[in-house]
C-alpha positions in Angstrom: 0.0 0.0 0.0 1.3 3.4 -0.9 0.7 7.1 -1.5 0.6 8.7 -5.0 0.8 12.3 -6.1 1.7 14.5 -9.0 0.6 17.1 -11.5 -0.2 17.6 -15.2 -0.4 20.6 -17.5 -0.7 20.5 -21.3 0.9 23.9 -21.6 3.9 23.8 -19.1 7.3 22.3 -19.8 8.3 20.9 -16.4 11.6 19.6 -17.6 12.6 23.1 -18.4 12.8 23.7 -14.6 13.6 20.2 -13.6 15.2 20.9 -10.2 12.2 23.1 -9.1 9.5 20.6 -10.1 11.4 17.5 -8.7 11.6 19.4 -5.4 7.8 19.9 -5.6 7.3 16.1 -6.1 9.6 15.4 -3.2 7.5 17.7 -1.0 4.3 16.0 -2.1 6.0 12.7 -1.1 7.1 14.0 2.2 3.6 15.1 3.0 2.3 11.6 2.5 5.3 9.6 3.8 3.3 7.8 6.5 1.4 6.0 3.7 4.7 4.6 2.3 7.6 4.6 4.8 9.7 2.0 3.0 10.7 3.7 -0.3 9.9 6.7 -2.4 10.4 7.8 -6.0 9.6 10.5 -8.6 9.4 10.8 -12.4 9.2 14.0 -14.4 8.1 14.5 -18.0 7.5 17.7 -20.0 3.8 17.8 -19.1 3.5 15.5 -16.1 5.2 14.7 -12.8 4.5 11.6 -10.8 5.4 10.8 -7.1 5.2 7.7 -5.0 5.8 6.5 -1.5 5.8 2.8 -0.9 4.8 0.3 1.7 6.4 -2.8 0.4 4.1 -5.9 0.3 4.5 -7.6 -3.1 7.8 -8.1 -4.9 9.8 -6.2 -2.3 12.9 -5.9 -4.5 11.5 -5.1 -8.0 8.2 -3.4 -7.3 9.6 0.2 -7.0 7.6 3.0 -8.4 7.0 5.1 -10.4 7.4 2.2 -12.9 7.9 2.6 -16.6 7.4 0.0 -19.4 7.3 0.1 -23.2 5.8 -2.2 -25.8 4.2 -2.0 -29.2 5.4 1.6 -29.8 3.9 2.7 -26.5 5.7 3.9 -23.3 3.8 4.4 -20.0 4.6 5.2 -16.4 2.5 4.3 -13.4 2.2 5.5 -9.8 -0.1 3.1 -8.0 -1.7 2.7 -4.6 -3.5 -0.5 -3.8 -3.5 -4.2 -4.5 -4.8 -6.2 -7.5 -6.1 -9.4 -6.1 -6.5 -11.3 -9.4 -3.0 -10.4 -10.3 -1.8 -14.0 -10.8 -4.6 -14.8 -13.3 -4.2 -11.5 -15.2 -0.4 -12.1 -15.4 -0.9 -15.5 -16.9 -3.3 -14.1 -19.5 -1.0 -11.3 -20.4 2.0 -13.6 -20.8 0.0 -15.8 -23.2 -0.6 -12.5 -25.2 3.1 -11.9 -25.4 3.8 -9.6 -22.4 7.3 -10.0 -21.0 7.5 -9.2 -17.3 10.5 -7.8 -15.4 9.0 -8.2 -11.9 6.3 -10.1 -10.0 4.4 -6.9 -8.9 0.8 -6.1 -9.6 2.0 -2.6 -10.7 3.6 -4.2 -13.8 0.3 -6.1 -14.5 -1.5 -2.8 -14.7 1.2 -1.4 -17.0 1.3 -4.5 -19.3 -2.5 -4.7 -19.4 -2.7 -1.0 -20.4 0.0 -1.4 -23.1 -1.9 -4.3 -24.7 -5.5 -3.2 -24.1 -5.6 0.5 -23.3 -7.7 2.2 -20.6 -10.5 -0.4 -20.7 -8.1 -2.8 -19.0 -9.2 -1.2 -15.7 -12.4 -3.2 -15.9 -10.5 -6.5 -15.5 -8.9 -5.4 -12.3 -10.2 -7.0 -9.1 -8.8 -4.9 -6.2 -8.5 -1.7 -4.4 -6.6 1.0 -6.2 -5.8 4.6 -7.1 -3.7 4.7 -10.2 -2.0 7.6 -12.0 -0.9 6.5 -15.5 1.1 8.6 -17.9 0.9 7.6 -21.6 3.9 9.3 -23.2 2.7 8.6 -26.8 -0.8 10.0 -26.1 0.6 12.7 -23.9 -2.2 11.8 -21.6 -2.6 11.4 -17.8 -5.2 8.9 -16.5 -6.4 8.8 -12.9 -8.3 5.6 -12.1 -10.1 4.8 -8.8 -11.4 1.4 -7.7 -15.1 0.6 -8.0 -16.0 1.0 -4.3 -13.6 3.8 -3.4 -11.5 1.9 -0.9 -8.4 3.9 -2.0 -8.6 7.7 -1.9 -7.6 10.0 -4.8 -8.1 13.8 -4.6 -7.5 16.4 -7.2 -7.9 20.1 -8.0 -7.6 22.1 -11.2 -5.9 25.5 -11.3 -6.4 27.0 -14.7 -4.7 24.4 -17.0 -3.0 22.4 -14.2 -4.3 19.3 -12.5 -2.8 18.5 -9.1 -3.6 15.1 -7.5 -2.7 13.1 -4.4 -3.9 10.2 -2.2 -4.5 12.6 0.6 -5.5 16.2 0.9 -2.2 17.1 2.6 -0.5 16.0 -0.7 -2.6 18.6 -2.6 -1.6 21.3 -0.1 2.1 20.5 -0.7 1.8 22.0 -4.2 3.1 25.6 -4.5 0.4 28.2 -4.0 -2.4 25.9 -2.9 -4.0 26.9 0.4 -6.8 25.3 2.3 -9.9 27.5 2.0 -13.3 26.7 3.5 -16.4 28.3 1.9 -20.1 28.0 2.7 -20.4 24.6 1.1 -17.3 23.4 3.0 -18.8 24.5 6.3 -22.1 22.7 5.4 -20.0 19.6 4.7 -18.5 19.8 8.2 -21.6 20.7 10.2 -24.6 19.4 8.1 -23.0 16.1 6.9 -19.8 15.4 8.8 -18.1 13.2 9.6 -19.4 12.0 6.2 -18.7 14.1 3.1 -20.3 14.3 -0.3 -18.7 11.8 -2.7 -16.7 13.5 -5.4 -15.9 16.5 -3.1 -12.9 17.2 -1.0 -14.6 19.6 1.4 -12.0 22.4 0.7 -12.9 24.9 -2.0 -11.8 23.7 -5.4 -10.8 20.2 -4.2 -12.5 17.1 -5.6 -12.0 13.4 -5.6 -12.1 10.9 -8.4 -15.4 9.1 -7.9 -15.4 5.4 -7.2 -15.7 3.4 -10.4 -14.5 6.4 -12.5 -11.4 7.6 -14.2 -10.2 11.0 -15.3 -8.5 11.5 -18.7 -6.3 14.6 -19.0 -5.1 15.6 -22.5 -4.4 18.9 -24.2 -5.8 20.7 -21.2 -9.1 18.9 -21.4 -10.3 16.9 -18.3 -12.8 14.2 -19.0 -14.6 12.2 -16.2 -15.6 8.6 -17.3 -17.7 6.1 -15.3 -16.5 2.5 -16.0 -18.6 0.7 -13.2 -21.7 1.0 -11.1 -24.2 -1.5 -9.8 -26.8 -2.6 -12.3 -30.3 -3.4 -11.2 -32.0 -6.5 -12.6 -34.4 -9.2 -11.5 -32.9 -11.9 -9.3 -33.5 -15.4 -10.8 -31.7 -17.7 -8.4 -33.4 -19.8 -5.7 -32.6 -19.2 -2.1 -30.4 -22.3 -2.0 -28.6 -21.2 -5.1 -28.2 -17.6 -3.7 -26.7 -18.9 -0.5 -24.3 -21.2 -2.4 -23.1 -18.4 -4.8 -22.7 -16.0 -1.9 -20.7 -18.5 0.1 -18.4 -19.1 -2.9 -18.0 -15.4 -3.6 -17.2 -14.5 0.1 -14.7 -17.3 0.4 -13.0 -16.7 -2.9 -12.7 -13.0 -2.1 -11.1 -13.7 1.3 -8.6 -16.1 -0.3 -7.7 -13.7 -3.1 -7.1 -10.9 -0.6 -4.6 -13.0 1.3 -2.2 -12.3 -1.6 1.0 -11.0 0.0 4.8 -11.7 0.1 4.7 -10.9 3.9 2.6 -12.4 6.7 -1.0 -11.2 7.1 -3.2 -10.9 10.1 -6.9 -10.2 10.8 -9.0 -8.0 13.0 -11.3 -10.2 15.1 -14.3 -8.8 17.1 -16.2 -12.0 17.5 -19.0 -10.8 15.2 -20.0 -12.8 12.1 -18.2 -10.5 9.6 -14.7 -10.6 11.1 -15.1 -14.1 12.3 -15.8 -15.4 8.8 -12.8 -13.6 7.4 -10.6 -15.0 10.3 -11.9 -18.5 9.9 -11.1 -18.7 6.2 -7.7 -17.1 6.6 -6.8 -19.4 9.5 -7.8 -22.5 7.6 -5.8 -21.5 4.5 -2.7 -20.8 6.6 -3.0 -24.1 8.5 -2.9 -25.9 5.2 0.6 -24.4 4.8 1.6 -25.2 8.4 1.3 -21.6 9.5 -0.6 -19.8 12.3 -2.8 -16.8 11.8 -2.2 -13.7 14.1 -5.4 -12.0 15.2 -6.2 -8.8 17.1 -9.2 -7.6 19.0 -10.0 -4.1 20.4 -11.6 -2.7 23.5 -11.4 0.2 25.9 -9.9 0.4 29.4 -12.6 0.3 32.0 -15.4 -1.1 29.7 -15.5 -4.2 31.8 -16.7 -2.0 34.7 -18.7 0.7 33.0 -20.2 -1.1 30.0 -24.0 -1.0 29.9 -25.9 -3.0 27.2 -28.2 -1.1 25.0 -30.1 -1.5 21.8 -27.1 -0.6 19.7 -24.5 -2.6 21.7 -26.2 -5.6 23.3 -23.0 -7.3 24.4 -19.3 -7.0 24.8 -17.0 -8.6 22.4 -14.4 -10.3 24.6 -16.3 -13.6 25.3 -17.0 -14.0 21.6 -13.4 -13.3 20.6 -12.3 -16.0 23.1 -14.6 -18.5 21.4 -13.3 -17.7 17.9 -9.6 -17.8 19.0 -10.2 -21.3 20.4 -12.2 -22.4 17.3 -9.7 -21.0 14.8 -6.5 -21.7 16.8 -5.1 -18.3 16.2 -2.3 -16.5 18.0 -4.3 -13.6 19.5 -3.5 -10.3 21.1 -6.1 -8.3 23.1 -5.5 -4.6 22.6 -7.0 -1.9 24.9 -7.1 1.9 24.6 -7.2 4.2 27.6 -8.6 7.7 27.9 -5.1 9.3 27.5 -4.4 7.5 24.3 -8.0 8.1 23.1 -7.7 11.9 23.5 -4.1 12.1 22.2 -5.2 10.2 19.0 -8.3 12.4 18.7 -6.0 15.0 17.1 -3.7 12.6 15.3 -6.8 11.2 13.6 -7.5 14.7 12.2 -4.0 14.7 10.8 -4.5 11.3 9.3 -7.9 12.2 7.6 -7.1 15.9 7.0 -10.6 16.6 8.2 -12.6 16.3 11.5 -13.7 12.7 11.6 -15.5 10.1 13.7 -14.2 11.3 17.1 -13.2 8.4 19.4 -14.6 5.9 16.9 -11.7 7.0 14.6 -9.1 7.9 17.1 -9.3 4.6 18.8 -9.0 2.8 15.5 -5.9 4.9 14.8 -4.4 3.8 18.1 -5.2 0.2 17.5 -3.7 0.3 14.0 -0.5 1.8 15.4 -0.3 -1.2 17.7 -1.1 -3.8 15.0 1.4 -2.0 12.7 4.1 -3.0 15.1 3.6 -6.6 14.2 2.2 -6.6 10.6 1.9 -4.6 7.4 -1.2 -6.3 6.1 -4.5 -7.1 7.8 -7.9 -8.3 6.6 -11.1 -6.8 8.2 -14.8 -7.5 8.2 -15.8 -4.0 7.1 -18.7 -3.3 4.8 -20.8 -6.4 5.4 -23.5 -4.3 7.2 -23.9 -1.9 4.2 -24.0 -4.7 1.6 -26.1 -7.3 3.5 -28.4 -5.0 5.4 -27.1 -5.1 8.9 -28.0 -1.6 10.2 -31.2 -0.7 12.0 -32.3 1.7 9.3 -32.7 -1.2 6.9 -35.4 -2.6 9.1 -37.2 0.3 10.8 -40.4 1.8 9.4 -39.2 5.3 10.2 -36.3 5.0 7.7 -38.7 4.1 4.9 -40.9 7.1 5.6 -38.3 9.8 6.2 -36.7 11.7 3.4 -33.3 12.2 5.0 -30.2 10.2 5.8 -31.4 7.6 8.3 -28.2 7.7 10.3 -28.2 11.5 10.5 -31.6 13.0 10.3 -31.8 15.3 13.3 -30.4 18.7 12.2 -31.4 20.2 15.6 -28.9 17.9 17.3 -26.2 19.0 14.9 -26.9 22.7 15.6 -27.0 22.2 19.4 -23.7 24.0 19.9 -23.5 26.3 16.9 -23.9 30.0 17.1 -27.2 31.5 15.9 -25.3 33.6 13.4 -23.6 30.5 11.8 -26.9 28.7 11.7 -28.6 31.6 9.9 -25.7 31.9 7.4 -25.5 28.3 6.5 -28.3 26.5 4.5 -27.6 23.3 6.5 -31.0 21.6 6.1 -31.2 22.5 2.4 -27.7 21.3 1.8 -28.3 17.9 3.5 -31.6 17.5 1.8 -30.2 18.2 -1.7 -27.3 15.7 -1.1 -29.8 13.1 0.0 -32.2 13.7 -2.9 -29.3 13.6 -5.4 -28.2 10.2 -4.3 -31.7 8.8 -4.2 -32.2 10.0 -7.8 -29.0 8.2 -8.9 -30.2 4.9 -7.5 -30.1 2.2 -10.2 -33.7 1.1 -10.8 -35.4 -2.2 -11.7 -38.8 -2.1 -13.3 -39.8 -5.3 -11.5 -39.3 -3.8 -8.0 -42.3 -3.3 -5.8 -42.5 0.1 -4.1 -41.1 -1.4 -0.9 -38.2 -3.0 -2.8 -37.6 0.2 -4.7 -37.2 2.0 -1.3 -34.9 -0.7 -0.1 -32.7 -0.1 -3.1 -32.6 3.6 -2.2 -31.6 2.8 1.4 -28.9 0.4 0.2 -27.5 2.9 -2.3 -27.4 5.6 0.3 -25.5 3.3 2.6 -22.9 2.4 -0.1 -22.4 6.0 -1.3 -22.3 7.6 2.1 -22.1 5.5 5.3 -19.8 2.8 3.8 -17.6 5.5 2.2 -17.1 7.2 5.6 -16.1 3.9 7.2 -13.8 3.1 4.3 -12.1 6.5 4.6 -11.7 5.8 8.4 -10.1 2.4 7.7 -7.7 3.7 5.1 -6.5 6.8 6.9 -6.1 5.2 10.4 -4.3 2.2 9.0 -2.1 4.0 6.5 -1.1 6.5 9.2 0.8 3.6 10.8 2.0 1.9 7.6 -0.6 -0.8 7.8 -2.6 -2.0 4.8 -6.2 -2.9 5.7 -8.1 -5.0 3.2 -11.9 -5.4 3.0 -12.8 -8.7 1.3 -16.5 -8.4 2.0 -16.5 -5.3 -0.3 -15.3 -7.2 -3.3 -17.2 -5.7 -6.3 -18.4 -9.2 -7.4 -20.2 -9.6 -4.0 -21.7 -6.1 -4.3 -22.9 -6.8 -7.9 -24.6 -10.1 -6.9 -26.1 -9.1 -3.5 -27.4 -5.8 -4.9 -30.1 -7.7 -6.8 -30.9 -10.3 -4.1 -34.5 -9.5 -2.8 -34.9 -8.6 0.9 -36.7 -11.9 1.8 -33.4 -13.7 0.9 -31.1 -11.1 2.5 -33.1 -11.2 5.7 -35.0 -14.5 5.7 -37.6 -14.8 8.4 -36.4 -11.4 9.7 -32.9 -12.7 10.5 -30.5 -9.7 10.1 -27.8 -10.5 7.5 -29.4 -13.9 7.2 -28.0 -14.4 3.7 -24.4 -13.9 5.0 -25.0 -16.1 8.0 -26.4 -18.9 6.0 -23.5 -18.6 3.6 -21.2 -19.0 6.5 -22.6 -22.3 7.8 -19.9 -24.9 8.5 -17.2 -22.2 8.8 -18.2 -20.9 12.2 -19.8 -22.2 15.4 -23.6 -21.5 15.2 -23.5 -19.4 18.4 -21.1 -17.0 16.7 -22.7 -17.3 13.3 -26.1 -16.2 14.7 -24.8 -13.8 17.3 -26.8 -10.6 17.4 -25.0 -7.7 15.8 -22.9 -5.5 18.1 -21.0 -2.6 16.4 -17.5 -1.4 16.8 -16.9 -0.7 20.6 -16.7 2.7 22.1 -15.6 3.8 25.6 -18.2 4.1 28.4 -15.7 5.5 30.9 -17.4 8.5 32.5 -14.1 10.4 32.9 -13.7 10.5 29.1 -16.7 12.8 28.7 -15.7 14.9 31.7 -12.3 15.5 30.2 -13.7 16.4 26.8 -16.0 18.9 28.5 -13.2 20.6 30.4 -11.1 20.8 27.2 -14.0 22.4 25.2 -14.5 24.9 28.0 -10.9 25.8 27.8 -11.1 26.2 24.0 -14.1 28.5 24.4 -12.2 30.7 26.9 -9.3 31.1 24.4 -9.9 34.2 22.4 -7.6 32.9 19.6 -9.4 29.6 19.2 -10.8 29.5 15.7 -13.9 27.4 16.6 -14.9 30.0 19.1 -16.5 32.1 16.3 -18.6 29.2 15.2 -20.0 28.0 18.6 -22.2 29.6 21.2 -20.6 29.7 24.6 -23.9 29.5 26.5 -25.1 26.6 24.4 -21.8 24.7 25.1 -22.1 25.4 28.9 -25.7 24.3 28.9 -24.9 21.1 27.0 -22.1 20.2 29.5 -24.5 20.7 32.4 -27.0 18.4 30.9 -26.4 14.6 31.2 -25.6 13.1 27.8 -28.0 10.6 26.3 -26.0 7.8 24.9 -29.1 6.4 23.2 -29.5 9.3 20.8 -26.7 9.3 18.4 -26.3 12.3 16.0 -24.4 10.2 13.5 -24.7 6.5 13.0 -25.1 4.3 16.0 -22.0 5.4 18.0 -21.7 9.1 17.9 -23.7 10.7 20.7 -23.0 13.4 23.3 -19.4 12.7 24.1 -18.6 12.3 20.4 -20.1 15.7 19.6 -17.8 17.3 22.1 -14.9 15.5 20.6 -15.9 16.4 17.1 -16.0 20.1 18.0 -12.5 19.8 19.5 -11.4 18.2 16.3 -12.9 21.1 14.3 -10.9 23.6 16.3 -7.7 21.7 16.0 -8.2 21.2 12.3 -8.9 25.0 11.6 -5.8 25.9 13.6 -3.4 23.2 12.5 -4.2 23.6 8.7 -4.4 27.4 9.0 -7.7 27.3 7.1 -9.1 30.4 5.7 -12.9 30.7 6.0 -14.7 32.6 3.2 -18.5 32.9 3.6 
């Protein structure tokens, strides 16, 4: 896993000032060094510069980037972040077509595939990727992003120049680019955050290549092309056939994503998703006489302070113990205390370059830093809930009737601490409603759908484009901050394509949440784990955590130089801190309630200050 960056202009001649522009590429690499601590490289052409920082996982010796190859009168260079899981099959196909390889890396598979087949070759890739490809003969730059958007790829256009990077900080390393927040950006932060509109980079003028899209830059013209999206069609398989195909797809994806020249590990919570991934990996490694390393996460004091609720019915530890015994893994239990949680609250802003999911994100960053001390590659159970219908809003009548994001529908809660002037100046409700309606209108339709199934598709599409994207961003930034590659086998595009058209009575048979996935996992897990009631990612219930956040926010509000002070209302903050927080009323998702709102505002303040952001209303 790596970080990529660079720039393109059809009018400039970068080689005419080679020293200057190589320095710029070096600065862009330096900004993203945590994504690739092992190696770095740059490449400069008359109209294009490419930069790369590398976390070495496949072909450690010959996989250096940017990588250049030539064949059939073409010459191309690639800077690539990600993994191509069907690389072995693609390589064999290309060799039969006459390709001659100089390495065993998936980077070269991309290059040789493009040289033989052109830009359409991206459709053959099964993996997670952000790719910058320079075609010297066409004098064209291509920016490709994977179908689901697991790997980030931001860009901005200044006159005739395109600047791109894996992370926002890479964009800001380019000369003259400054972080500016306008009215839309503030709406992103306060009306939608910690989510963000797909295709947008929150800062003014910054965008991201959409999942399943690529950009082509040539002669100063920038063209956006969609190469993949879910297609709606009637589902014709029986329930038994659906379970069988789902089981095969899930197991095949997990096995494919074990591809690595260094040892892998898994995150294990004891839930059905991570347990399935762990069971398949452990079995495959045992066949080779190897033992799988697994890691679980919890918070210091939760054994004392945890209280079961509708969102988190049980703690994970007993279920992790069952799976460790069942899979015979070498397991490590990791815990995060309040000190680490608060320290990482601000590190997670630096990792995301934006305010994020508060302690839900800072704790993951802490845990990834610990796992990164043992491994460079991990497999996770992320995305199953969005794809197989695991969240409450897939099931509740209210979600079907409301015309708003079901995980974030109460704008009053979001405005609880904001100043009245800011509320009046920002069209928060309109902004969120337009974002919601735009996504619903894009939902792929099927003429055979009943009104209920039509609405289910809308909720599924909203989840994939918004909630899943937020969690994928969290996973990428927190892991890559520690030089750890996190893979998400349950988000394989083949699984998404197939399950997208499976009717609800098969996804949730007899009301069983994620029943299709559970039935597909029969024989791989103990039934008590396979049919365990969903319990989401843990969070701290330690009362001192909220108290410390409250004191910190009061200190911020007393600091006349604190940038967030102009956006919040001091009396509202004081009243909020004097009112007991209701953990049962999240303002985003299932986990972000009162304490997380305080943490989010602290992150906003740190972000505005750290990045020296200019606000222009």
